[in-house]
C-alpha positions in Angstrom: 6.3 18.8 21.4 6.2 16.6 24.4 7.3 13.0 24.4 3.8 12.1 25.7 2.2 13.6 22.7 4.6 11.9 20.3 4.1 8.5 21.8 0.3 8.8 22.2 -1.9 6.3 20.4 -3.8 7.3 17.3 -7.1 8.7 18.6 -10.2 9.8 16.8 -10.8 12.6 19.4 -7.3 13.8 19.1 -7.4 13.9 15.3 -10.7 15.7 15.3 -9.4 18.5 17.5 -7.1 19.5 14.6 -9.4 18.9 11.6 -10.9 21.9 9.8 -14.6 22.3 10.8 -15.8 21.7 7.2 -13.8 18.5 6.7 -15.3 15.9 4.4 -13.7 13.2 6.6 -16.6 12.7 8.9 -16.3 8.9 9.4 -13.1 7.9 11.2 -12.2 4.4 12.2 -9.1 3.5 14.2 -7.9 -0.1 14.7 -5.0 -1.4 16.8 -4.0 -3.8 13.9 -5.3 -4.6 10.4 -3.9 -6.5 7.5 -3.8 -3.2 5.7 -5.8 0.0 6.0 -6.7 -0.3 2.3 -8.0 -3.8 2.7 -10.1 -2.9 5.7 -11.5 0.2 4.0 -12.3 -1.8 0.9 -14.4 -4.1 3.0 -16.2 -1.1 4.5 -16.7 0.4 1.1 -18.2 -2.7 -0.4 -20.6 -2.8 2.6 -21.8 0.7 1.7 -19.5 3.0 3.6 -19.9 6.6 2.3 -17.3 8.8 0.7 -15.4 10.6 3.5 -14.7 7.4 5.4 -11.2 7.0 6.8 -9.4 4.0 8.3 -6.3 4.4 10.5 -4.3 1.7 12.2 -1.5 1.5 14.8 0.0 -1.4 12.9 -0.4 -3.4 9.6 0.5 -7.0 9.2 0.3 -6.9 5.3 1.0 -3.3 4.5 1.9 -3.0 0.8 3.2 -0.7 -1.9 3.1 -0.9 -5.6 3.8 -4.3 -7.2 2.6 -6.0 -4.0 5.8 -5.1 -2.1 5.6 -5.0 1.6 5.5 -1.7 3.5 7.2 -2.1 6.8 4.4 -1.2 9.3 5.6 -1.5 13.0 3.1 -0.5 15.7 2.8 2.7 17.6 5.3 4.8 15.6 4.0 5.6 12.1 0.9 6.7 10.2 -1.1 4.2 8.2 -4.3 5.7 6.8 -6.7 5.1 3.9 -9.4 7.5 2.7 -12.5 6.6 0.7 -13.7 8.8 -2.2 -16.8 8.2 -4.3 -16.3 10.6 -7.3 -18.1 10.7 -10.7 -15.1 9.5 -12.7 -14.1 7.2 -15.5 -11.3 4.8 -14.8 -9.0 6.8 -17.2 -9.4 9.9 -14.9 -8.5 8.1 -11.7 -4.7 8.1 -12.0 -4.6 11.9 -11.8 -6.7 11.9 -8.7 -4.3 9.5 -7.1 -1.7 12.3 -7.0 -3.6 14.2 -4.3 -2.5 11.7 -1.7 1.2 12.4 -2.2 0.5 16.1 -2.6 -1.3 16.1 0.8 1.5 14.2 2.5 4.1 16.5 1.1 2.0 19.5 2.3 1.8 18.1 5.8 5.6 17.4 5.8 6.3 20.9 4.5 4.3 22.3 7.4 6.8 20.7 9.7 9.6 22.7 8.2 11.0 20.2 5.7 11.3 20.3 1.9 9.8 17.1 0.5 9.7 16.1 -3.2 7.8 13.4 -5.1 9.1 10.6 -7.2 6.7 9.2 -9.7 4.0 8.2 -9.1 3.5 8.8 -5.4 6.7 8.3 -3.4 7.4 11.2 -1.0 11.1 11.9 -0.4 13.3 14.0 1.9 16.5 14.5 0.0 16.8 11.2 -1.8 15.3 9.1 0.9 11.8 7.8 0.9 9.7 8.8 3.9 6.2 8.0 2.6 4.3 6.3 -0.1 0.7 6.3 -1.4 -1.2 3.5 -3.1 -4.5 4.1 -4.9 -7.0 1.2 -5.4 -10.0 1.7 -7.7 -13.3 -0.3 -7.9 -15.4 0.1 -11.0 -18.9 -0.7 -12.1 -19.1 -0.9 -15.9 -17.3 2.2 -17.3 -17.6 4.2 -14.1 -15.6 4.4 -10.9 -17.5 3.0 -7.9 -15.0 4.2 -5.3 -11.4 5.1 -4.9 -9.2 4.3 -1.9 -6.1 6.4 -1.3 -3.8 4.6 1.1 -0.8 6.3 2.7 2.1 5.0 4.8 4.4 7.6 6.5 7.5 6.8 8.4 6.8 9.2 11.3 8.7 8.2 14.4 10.2 4.8 13.5 13.8 4.5 14.6 16.4 4.2 11.8 18.0 1.2 13.5 14.6 -0.6 13.3 14.4 0.3 9.6 17.9 -1.1 9.1 17.1 -4.3 11.0 13.8 -4.9 9.1 14.8 -3.8 5.6 18.5 -4.5 5.4 20.5 -2.6 2.7 17.4 -1.2 1.1 16.7 0.8 4.3 19.4 3.3 3.4 17.0 4.7 0.8 14.5 5.3 3.6 14.2 7.7 6.5 11.6 9.0 9.0 10.2 12.5 9.8 11.7 12.2 13.4 15.1 11.4 12.0 15.0 14.3 9.5 13.8 16.8 12.2 15.8 15.4 15.2 12.7 15.1 17.4 9.5 13.0 17.5 6.3 14.0 15.9 2.7 14.0 17.3 1.1 11.5 15.0 -2.5 12.7 15.7 -1.6 16.3 14.7 0.2 15.0 11.6 -2.7 12.7 10.7 -5.1 15.7 10.9 -2.7 17.9 8.9 -2.6 15.2 6.2 -6.4 14.9 6.1 -6.9 18.7 6.0 -4.6 18.9 3.0 -6.3 15.9 1.4 -9.6 17.6 1.9 -8.3 20.8 0.2 -6.9 18.9 -2.8 -10.0 16.9 -3.2 -12.2 20.0 -3.2 -9.8 21.7 -5.7 -10.0 18.7 -8.0 -13.8 18.9 -7.9 -13.8 22.6 -8.6 -11.0 23.0 -11.1 -10.3 19.6 -12.6 -7.0 17.9 -13.0 -4.9 21.0 -14.0 -4.0 22.2 -10.5 -3.3 18.7 -9.3 -0.9 18.0 -12.2 0.7 21.5 -11.7 1.2 20.9 -8.0 2.7 17.5 -8.7 5.1 18.8 -11.3 6.3 21.5 -8.9 7.5 18.8 -6.5 8.7 16.3 -9.1 12.2 15.0 -8.6 12.6 12.9 -11.8 12.2 15.4 -14.7 15.5 15.7 -16.5 17.1 12.7 -14.8 18.2 9.5 -16.4 15.9 6.6 -15.4 15.2 3.0 -16.1 11.6 1.9 -16.6 11.1 -1.8 -15.9 7.9 -3.7 -16.5 6.3 -7.0 -17.5 7.5 -6.6 -21.1 11.1 -5.7 -20.4 12.9 -2.5 -19.6 14.4 0.6 -21.2 16.6 3.6 -20.2 15.9 7.2 -21.0 15.6 10.7 -19.8 12.4 11.6 -17.7 10.4 14.4 -19.4 7.7 14.8 -16.7 4.0 14.1 -16.6 1.6 14.1 -19.5 -2.0 15.2 -18.9 -3.1 11.7 -18.2 -0.7 11.4 -15.2 1.7 9.1 -17.1 5.4 9.7 -16.9 7.0 10.4 -20.3 10.5 9.0 -20.8 12.7 9.8 -23.8 14.6 6.7 -24.7 18.0 6.8 -26.4 16.4 6.1 -29.7 12.8 6.8 -30.9 9.9 8.8 -29.6 9.0 9.5 -26.0 7.3 6.6 -24.2 4.5 6.8 -21.6 5.2 4.9 -18.4 2.0 3.6 -17.0 2.6 0.8 -14.5 6.3 0.2 -14.8 8.8 0.5 -12.0 11.1 3.6 -12.4 14.6 3.6 -11.0 16.9 6.6 -11.0 20.2 6.0 -12.7 22.1 9.3 -12.0 
């Protein structure tokens, strides 16, 4: 892969050249800088944008992860992308659909020759280092989902020294695709690969329901069997991760008592 391709700006035309012909992602928007791709797509969705709308950006000023934490989003090196879905779902069904984002990212990474895994709910790892994260946001009308936004940030070509400078000690738990492979990645090809896999997972969810999504996630799960700490608004507890239940919640077996379902707590690996 040429250095020119790896450093090229995100381009709608370049992405389209690699998308499957039948892609549902027909409405692509690329921005030099946004507060976050999720926020920009939320604005478009509330203005009537159809399902299949995608927002990509070269940089984010307020990229975020779960719990409102910042996602380091330097310009020109990574992938920041959000996709809009309008599906006939109830809010209780939405968490399982959120898994298709991390599944699609891991599929795109696997296509590069790496072996990614997923840490609940949607962190994508290479080894034990985080390379990508996904954040779902859901808008509802009454008891129905109006729209879902699946936002993804992937460390593609960011230099490790820049991660260290920006994130300090926590950066040692992070890496990039270029660092893992030893060469830069064409971001437009990778963006298209991600969207192609997201298309495939969305169609499979529509056709077969949550079963294949849960199964695919479980196949890549890195937590099951490991000792973890779940920390939330009402305290924390330790236990052994048992895997997902059918609602997409992480089951954890504490030292005493019955298994507990982790819904929105932060989970930290202890061993």
